[in-house]
Steps between C-alpha positions, in 0.01 A plus 500: 500500500507857633379538856162669524456821692241488781238688297554262206446200725182659631378562142579140404325356804205736459451399136542130580223517760269701272538235229451199728352595838392141569855366502729796573559659840426875518814716515604609849407845622167523315175418671369169356148644475625776272698254291188287457312808376775579248503141376124493461495831312768386256328168438160665451641753253682237297205262505263779389715592200542139391133413556391789280713376211480124551138472613441203268768292672366596841154388392604158371736407785293641787591751769698262721740392226515852361611643834757225539640582155522873577676421828742268319565775243580747777716248683710365217501739204750785490348822366743773395250769400348719775186561291178313570413531130783255425366230734298327224819470291681353799217257567536364146873456559421319825263262322761429233778417746324365811596162636274351762251715684121473486364277225364683197315369193714440189335790317588756770792660315305532174193639674704754694692615193170557319379703798827693508456597133162651585671699774818601317377584151296807607811629680741450208654814343287660228569471131556832315176668395595475131574125516150403392311545174202351318638452149517132393840337496647352183765237447776757453413716801750493786325382815580446865330344800366763737679507835148479645427168328618193688480156334429236765524123505379288791508130570165518680175665379530807722184664368288207622656427839283568803330321789320270254795446264826391661688268263758272655677438168546732204293448186661387176483848353661807655300819554613788278393857571595852402458762769495855367433860601370715219531870426203568728671318790245219483648162593385192311584133465452312177518126452780412261700206369856384456529632144394853591742509791771371266425788263519752786831350612646540151376858471633581845839363394502753215393276213298682226153363426599343168793316655290396800231352277770325298645339812158389619414361157821297501428370851147398397602376153227721351505733198625846596213668318241322717687583820532865395130532424393347831780674687414848378143456623636409844750787491229754429277361770788540745571845364139604558537390863828698534698179552707570188615851413700653219872487566 
């Protein structure tokens, strides 16, 4: 390993203390009082960003556990981006890879991803202005899933979780949602099901509607004509919400 220059050692020791002031000695040559101020400012800024996005988790676990989780995130998770706006993304990565640390309920990752979608979808790049139209879609029309429509599947019922609903085990049925941002930049969430998300997955993979309905009909062992009739009604509902667009 290459030997660190003095300023690099100071940067390393400075960052180590900022991340874990309770267990790391302040770097030499800097007044401890000032270092404590820096550490407090960094923690407060990070905690504020995360609390704004993941307020639901903070509410269900309580302030003591929440603060311990934020401190553990600062202490153990490596963040490459210098932008505070990326902290929610990094917090999700921390939840997905953490081992040990403060105890969290089993639905924490699902609940935080749902909260992250609410944060990230309004910030996603716009679709072109001409991507949307109001004409009904037919079986032969080429369609695509809007980049502002995100199919979601959760083990826990994220829309119900709160102080009075904290399941310890997942229900038998998963929770299916479609998050979308329409042409007016309005964000919505619609309850969905496994079949609709399967249709969106096929369309997103480039499968035409007729072929998609044929695959679903085969999987369900149902007549193609019945699947097409029901499927087109769903397609046009999704099109009206700007979830599906013409390709």
